[in-house]
C-alpha positions in Angstrom: -17.6 -7.2 9.8 -16.6 -10.5 9.8 -14.1 -11.2 12.3 -11.2 -13.8 11.1 -9.1 -14.4 14.0 -7.9 -11.6 15.5 -9.0 -9.1 12.8 -12.0 -7.3 12.2 -12.6 -7.1 8.6 -15.2 -4.2 7.2 -17.5 -5.3 4.7 -16.5 -2.4 2.3 -13.3 -5.1 0.9 -16.3 -7.4 -0.2 -18.7 -4.9 -1.3 -16.9 -2.3 -2.6 -14.8 -2.7 -5.9 -11.4 -1.7 -7.3 -8.8 -1.9 -9.6 -5.8 0.7 -10.0 -6.2 2.8 -12.9 -2.7 4.0 -12.8 -3.3 5.9 -16.8 -5.9 7.8 -15.0 -4.3 8.4 -11.3 -0.9 8.6 -12.3 0.0 7.1 -8.9 -1.0 9.9 -6.7 -1.4 7.7 -4.0 2.1 8.2 -3.6 2.2 11.8 -4.1 -0.6 12.8 -1.9 -1.3 12.8 1.4 -0.3 14.3 4.9 2.8 12.1 5.8 4.9 9.3 4.1 4.2 5.4 3.9 3.5 4.0 7.4 6.3 1.6 8.0 6.6 -1.5 10.5 9.4 -1.7 12.9 11.3 -4.2 10.5 10.7 -2.3 7.4 12.9 0.6 8.5 16.0 -1.3 8.5 15.1 -3.3 5.2 14.8 0.1 3.3 18.3 1.2 4.8 19.7 -2.3 3.3 17.9 -2.2 -0.1 18.8 1.7 -0.8 21.9 1.0 -2.9 19.8 -1.4 -5.3 17.2 1.7 -5.8 19.3 4.7 -5.4 20.0 5.6 -9.2 16.3 5.1 -9.5 15.5 8.1 -7.3 15.7 11.9 -7.8 18.2 14.1 -6.8 15.8 15.7 -4.7 14.9 11.9 -3.0 18.7 11.3 -2.5 19.5 14.6 -0.9 16.4 14.4 1.3 17.7 10.7 2.4 21.1 12.1 2.9 20.0 14.8 5.2 17.1 12.8 7.1 17.3 9.0 6.1 14.4 6.9 4.7 12.1 7.6 6.9 10.8 9.7 10.2 8.2 9.6 13.0 5.4 11.7 12.2 2.9 13.6 14.6 1.0 10.4 15.4 4.2 8.9 16.4 4.2 6.3 13.8 7.0 5.8 11.6 6.7 6.7 8.1 8.9 6.9 4.4 10.6 10.4 4.2 9.1 12.9 1.8 10.4 15.0 -0.8 8.6 19.0 -0.7 5.9 17.7 1.8 4.5 15.3 -0.5 6.3 12.8 -2.9 7.5 9.4 -1.1 11.3 9.6 -1.4 11.3 6.2 -3.2 9.0 7.7 -6.0 10.0 7.8 -9.5 8.3 9.0 -12.7 8.3 7.6 -16.2 8.4 9.1 -19.7 4.5 9.2 -19.5 4.6 11.2 -16.1 2.9 8.3 -13.9 4.3 8.0 -10.4 5.8 4.8 -9.7 7.7 2.7 -6.7 11.5 2.7 -7.2 11.4 -0.1 -4.3 8.8 -2.0 -6.4 10.7 -1.7 -9.8 13.8 -2.8 -8.2 12.0 -6.0 -6.9 10.2 -6.7 -10.5 13.8 -6.3 -12.1 14.8 -8.9 -9.4 17.5 -6.5 -7.9 16.3 -7.3 -4.6 13.5 -9.4 -3.0 11.8 -7.0 -0.8 8.3 -5.8 -2.7 7.5 -2.5 -1.1 6.4 -1.7 2.7 3.3 -3.7 3.6 1.3 -0.8 3.8 2.0 0.3 0.3 0.9 -3.2 -0.6 -2.0 -3.4 0.9 -3.4 -0.1 -0.2 -6.2 0.8 -0.2 -6.7 -1.4 2.8 -5.5 -0.3 6.1 -4.8 -2.5 8.9 -5.1 -0.7 12.5 -3.7 -2.4 15.4 -5.7 -2.3 18.2 -4.9 -3.6 22.1 -6.6 -7.3 21.3 -7.6 -6.9 17.5 -6.5 -5.5 14.3 -9.1 -3.8 12.0 -9.1 -4.2 8.5 -10.8 -1.4 6.2 -11.1 0.0 2.8 -9.6 3.6 2.6 -11.6 5.8 0.4 -9.8 8.7 -1.0 -10.7 10.9 -3.8 -7.6 10.1 -5.6 -8.5 6.6 -6.1 -12.1 7.2 -7.5 -10.6 6.0 -11.3 -9.9 2.7 -9.6 -13.2 2.6 -8.0 -14.9 2.8 -11.3 -12.6 0.6 -13.1 -13.0 -2.2 -10.8 -16.9 -1.6 -10.7 -16.4 -2.0 -14.7 -14.5 -5.0 -14.2 -16.5 -6.4 -11.1 -13.5 -6.7 -9.2 -13.8 -6.5 -5.2 -11.0 -4.8 -3.1 -10.0 -8.2 -1.2 -10.1 -9.7 -4.7 -7.2 -7.2 -5.9 -5.2 -6.9 -2.6 -5.2 -11.2 -3.0 -1.3 -11.2 -3.1 -0.8 -8.8 -0.1 -3.6 -9.7 2.4 -2.0 -13.3 2.0 1.3 -11.4 2.6 0.0 -9.9 5.9 -2.2 -12.6 6.9 -1.6 -15.7 5.3 -3.0 -18.0 2.9 -5.8 -19.6 5.4 -6.6 -16.3 7.0 -7.1 -15.1 2.9 -9.2 -18.4 2.0 -11.5 -17.7 5.1 -12.1 -14.1 3.9 -12.9 -15.3 0.7 -15.9 -17.9 1.9 -17.1 -15.7 4.3 -17.3 -13.4 1.4 -19.1 -15.9 -1.0 -21.6 -16.8 1.5 -22.3 -13.1 2.5 -22.7 -12.1 -1.1 -25.1 -15.3 -1.4 -27.4 -14.0 1.0 -27.3 -10.0 0.2 
């Protein structure tokens, strides 16, 4: 692993490959799992603020869940996460005509209706950041639903950290990402 500022970065971000393959996975990362997407403190307020802009993109079931319990809840680990529909779909999901699950927040962002792309945990996925007392751990979360993305990434030779460049810069800043890139290039020269 590498240490960059207060982060410990797993070598998996450099050694493993990834590129989302929505036609094959159908957006399963927004459907599967034990809880909703992790939210940072300020993100819950942001989601409440942008809700009117995405409301019409949400399913009736999602709207009912939000009306009953809000856009988020505290999970069994004590973390704030997005609410779920029927214990699986994030309340901000929608399905296109080919059955691919998408994010209504990102859709509204791409259509320039809002200026928030999506929660950082979603934007970073499959990268996960865990906060400890004195440092943050930055890891690649391998999951069977993302196997098509691993295969596509390997075929195209796209390391996880390249695929997640925009999100990593959003989370840690450009200087941090440039240091990661430099470390990765030096590491790969010696492998």
